[in-house]
C-alpha positions as a printed Julia matrix, in Angstrom:
273×3 Matrix{Float64}:
   1.83   15.72   -9.87
   1.57   12.1    -9.83
   1.04   10.22  -12.83
  -0.8     6.85  -13.2
  -2.47    5.07  -15.96
  -5.66    6.38  -15.27
  -5.53    8.83  -13.09
  -3.64   11.76  -12.12
  -2.71   13.09   -9.03
  -1.84   16.55   -7.84
  -0.83   17.31   -4.67
  -1.11   21.03   -3.51
  -1.66   20.93    0.47
  -3.63   20.94    2.11
  -5.9    19.51   -1.14
  -5.14   17.02   -2.96
  -6.58   16.33   -6.63
  -7.34   13.57   -7.94
  -8.23   13.4   -12.15
  -9.94   10.61  -14.1
  -7.61   11.19  -16.95
  -8.54    9.35  -19.92
 -10.03   12.22  -21.89
 -10.3    10.31  -24.96
 -11.67    7.07  -23.89
 -14.23    9.85  -22.15
 -12.77    8.75  -19.39
 -14.13    4.92  -19.34
 -12.99    3.06  -16.58
 -10.52    0.26  -18.06
  -8.28   -2.02  -15.75
  -6.13    0.34  -14.33
  -8.76    2.47  -13.55
 -10.44   -0.5   -10.83
  -6.93   -1.05   -9.9
  -4.73    2.71   -8.93
  -8.37    3.68   -6.99
  -7.03    1.35   -4.0
  -3.09    2.64   -3.67
  -3.92    6.33   -4.49
  -6.44    7.26   -1.63
  -4.89    4.7     1.06
  -1.73    7.16    0.19
  -3.96   10.27    0.32
  -5.34    8.49    3.47
  -2.17    8.63    5.56
  -0.93   12.03    4.03
  -0.68   14.82    6.72
  -0.59   17.3     4.5
  -3.29   16.74    3.22
  -6.88   17.7     4.4
  -9.2    17.34    1.77
  -9.64   15.59   -1.86
 -11.29   16.48   -4.86
 -12.23   14.06   -7.41
 -12.79   15.37  -11.24
 -12.61   13.98  -14.71
 -10.37   15.88  -17.5
 -11.84   16.35  -20.69
 -15.18   16.84  -21.52
 -16.77   14.45  -18.8
 -16.42   13.05  -15.58
 -16.7     9.33  -16.66
 -18.71    7.62  -19.12
 -18.79    4.67  -16.82
 -16.79    1.11  -17.08
 -15.41    0.49  -20.44
 -16.89   -3.47  -21.3
 -14.69   -3.68  -24.1
 -11.57   -3.53  -22.05
 -12.72   -5.04  -18.97
 -13.92   -8.06  -20.77
 -10.06   -9.95  -20.68
 -10.15   -9.33  -17.04
 -13.59  -11.31  -16.66
 -13.1   -14.07  -18.67
 -15.69  -15.85  -16.24
 -18.62  -13.96  -17.6
 -18.24  -15.65  -21.13
 -17.07  -19.04  -19.83
 -19.92  -21.18  -21.12
 -20.16  -23.86  -18.44
 -20.54  -21.69  -15.73
 -19.37  -24.28  -13.0
 -19.41  -23.31   -9.27
 -15.69  -22.9    -9.29
 -16.07  -20.18  -12.09
 -18.49  -18.29   -9.85
 -16.44  -18.71   -7.04
 -13.57  -16.96   -9.26
 -16.3   -14.18  -10.43
 -17.28  -13.47   -6.75
 -14.04  -12.63   -6.06
 -13.02  -10.55   -8.91
 -16.81   -8.33   -7.96
 -15.16   -8.04   -4.75
 -12.21   -6.39   -5.99
 -14.38   -4.26   -8.14
 -16.34   -2.81   -5.24
 -13.11   -2.54   -3.24
 -12.04   -0.11   -6.35
 -15.61    2.45   -5.1
 -15.3     1.61   -1.11
 -11.84    2.84   -0.63
 -12.82    6.54   -1.37
 -15.39    5.98    0.89
 -13.04    4.5     3.21
 -10.57    7.58    3.03
 -10.57    9.52    6.22
 -10.1    12.45    4.52
 -13.84   14.57    2.77
 -13.9    13.44   -1.12
 -15.23   15.96   -2.86
 -17.12   14.62   -6.5
 -16.88   17.59   -9.21
 -19.14   16.75  -12.14
 -18.87   17.82  -15.75
 -20.6    16.13  -18.63
 -21.36   12.27  -18.41
 -21.52   10.52  -15.13
 -22.64    7.26  -15.95
 -22.63    3.47  -14.59
 -19.35    3.13  -13.04
 -18.69    6.96  -12.53
 -22.17    7.37  -10.74
 -21.36    4.04   -8.5
 -17.61    6.38   -7.47
 -18.73    9.76   -6.55
 -22.04    8.19   -4.32
 -18.88    7.17   -2.45
 -17.35   10.59   -2.22
 -18.81   12.76    0.64
 -19.8    15.71   -1.37
 -21.16   15.8    -4.58
 -20.55   19.42   -7.08
 -21.68   19.23  -10.84
 -21.38   21.72  -13.5
 -24.56   22.81  -15.39
 -24.0    20.69  -18.23
 -23.79   17.11  -16.21
 -25.91   14.29  -16.54
 -26.38   10.98  -14.26
 -27.34    7.78  -15.35
 -27.54    4.89  -13.11
 -27.24    2.5   -16.68
 -27.03   -1.03  -15.75
 -30.36   -2.72  -16.58
 -30.08   -0.98  -20.08
 -26.93   -3.16  -20.25
 -28.26   -5.91  -19.38
 -27.15   -6.45  -15.43
 -27.31   -5.37  -12.11
 -25.25   -2.83  -10.58
 -23.19   -4.34   -8.0
 -20.25   -2.43   -6.96
 -21.63   -0.42   -4.75
 -24.63    2.48   -6.18
 -27.39    0.3    -5.3
 -26.32    0.44   -1.29
 -25.14    4.15   -1.67
 -26.94    5.97   -3.68
 -30.58    5.66   -1.52
 -28.92    6.59    1.29
 -28.43    9.7    -1.14
 -31.66   10.79   -2.53
 -33.75    7.72   -1.16
 -35.64    4.37   -2.17
 -37.99    5.52   -4.16
 -35.7     8.11   -6.62
 -33.11    5.03   -6.7
 -35.75    2.4    -7.43
 -36.63    4.93  -10.68
 -33.37    5.54  -11.58
 -32.05    1.94  -11.87
 -35.26    0.39  -13.23
 -35.36    3.04  -16.15
 -31.85    3.26  -16.88
 -32.65    7.22  -17.59
 -30.38   10.24  -17.74
 -31.03   13.06  -15.55
 -29.54   16.45  -15.45
 -28.04   18.7   -12.84
 -31.02   20.59  -12.07
 -32.88   17.04  -11.14
 -29.9    15.76   -9.22
 -30.4    19.19   -7.26
 -33.88   18.61   -6.7
 -33.47   15.2    -5.36
 -30.21   15.63   -3.28
 -27.98   13.74   -5.48
 -25.49   16.61   -5.68
 -25.39   19.66   -3.41
 -24.84   22.54   -5.87
 -24.75   23.51   -9.43
 -22.69   25.36  -11.52
 -22.84   27.92  -14.29
 -19.9    26.08  -15.85
 -16.94   23.56  -15.95
 -14.59   26.54  -14.37
 -17.13   28.04  -11.87
 -17.44   24.05  -10.99
 -13.42   23.77   -9.8
 -13.45   26.74   -8.31
 -16.17   25.92   -5.83
 -15.25   22.34   -5.65
 -11.79   23.89   -4.97
 -13.21   26.75   -1.98
 -15.0    24.28   -0.21
 -12.12   21.88   -0.14
  -9.79   24.89    1.36
 -12.98   25.63    3.62
 -13.06   22.03    4.67
  -9.01   21.76    5.28
  -9.04   25.27    8.0
 -11.09   23.13   10.57
  -9.77   20.74   12.68
  -8.55   17.13   11.07
  -9.2    15.7    13.4
 -12.91   16.88   14.53
 -13.21   16.6    10.0
 -12.37   13.15   10.23
 -14.09   11.81   13.28
 -17.02   13.4    11.58
 -16.68   11.18    8.62
 -15.54    8.21   11.03
 -19.02    8.43   12.73
 -20.92    9.19   10.14
 -19.82    6.21    7.67
 -20.22    4.45   11.22
 -23.87    5.13   11.63
 -25.04    4.23    8.28
 -28.09    1.58    8.98
 -27.11    1.55   12.67
 -29.15    2.78   15.22
 -29.65    6.34   16.96
 -27.92    3.87   20.21
 -25.37    2.56   18.46
 -24.49    5.94   16.81
 -24.01    7.48   19.97
 -22.29    5.01   21.53
 -19.91    5.34   19.06
 -19.38    9.09   18.79
 -19.33    8.97   22.66
 -15.79    6.43   22.13
 -14.57    8.55   19.55
 -15.26   12.11   21.12
 -13.31   10.47   24.49
 -10.55    9.25   22.3
  -9.69   12.53   20.6
 -10.3    14.75   23.46
  -8.1    16.26   24.91
  -6.07   17.36   21.93
  -3.76   20.14   20.57
  -6.05   21.2    18.03
  -8.8    21.96   20.64
  -6.15   23.77   22.69
  -5.33   25.95   19.15
  -9.25   26.43   18.88
  -9.54   28.25   22.19
  -6.59   30.43   22.44
  -7.06   31.37   19.1
 -10.72   32.73   20.23
  -9.21   34.71   23.11
  -6.78   35.99   20.79
  -9.57   37.26   18.54
  -7.93   35.05   15.26
  -8.03   32.26   12.98
  -6.94   29.14   14.64
  -3.74   27.1    13.18
  -4.68   23.46   13.09
  -2.34   20.67   13.02
  -4.68   17.54   13.4
  -2.91   16.83   16.6
């Protein structure tokens, strides 16, 4: 178990569990939340024993969003009355840093499953939209809250959410700042499945992550790479890219193992090589 100030990382090869671990504050995202995610997901990306990741929250919810009070000292530019060019320039770089704290999840080559219970608000929603798959408990609620707080969501949700639920639903959620429940989230395809309670959610996330981990790591990670590349690209661009990826990973020991296991009527044991 690796302890960080905001996160808790538990490696149980072939899986890793990343917990938002500030339950006394409903996992509100303070400065460490935005700094620690980058080295965490870089480490998981590079760990050959880890084949899938589950991201979830300790306590009563996934996350109540950004900790505004905690983040104000990190962003003094917001309170500068002058707002001159130099101030704006520094603020721009800080926003890009916050964006990277979310994008690192998407960039991690290992599939990341978000398991959401309770509130998933603002920054929490940013985080789960950067994951590959989202699951939730029946008590989950989601809100793109920024418009109600007087600013635009600027760390990724407005770019990723339309790819998941479409433009119309995204605009409805962004403009209204309304809260939706798990059933609505499943209907609009924000989540893949709703579980009865928190315990069932964690069991379901674990089972899916294990199922993924039993497949060839080369093929799974290449699939994520190709899917990420294809966002915003034409079909022809995507086809050219996947042809290159396929040519680069074939042949492999995983492919030979799959063929041998099929002939021997047994489950393959993939090594990712």
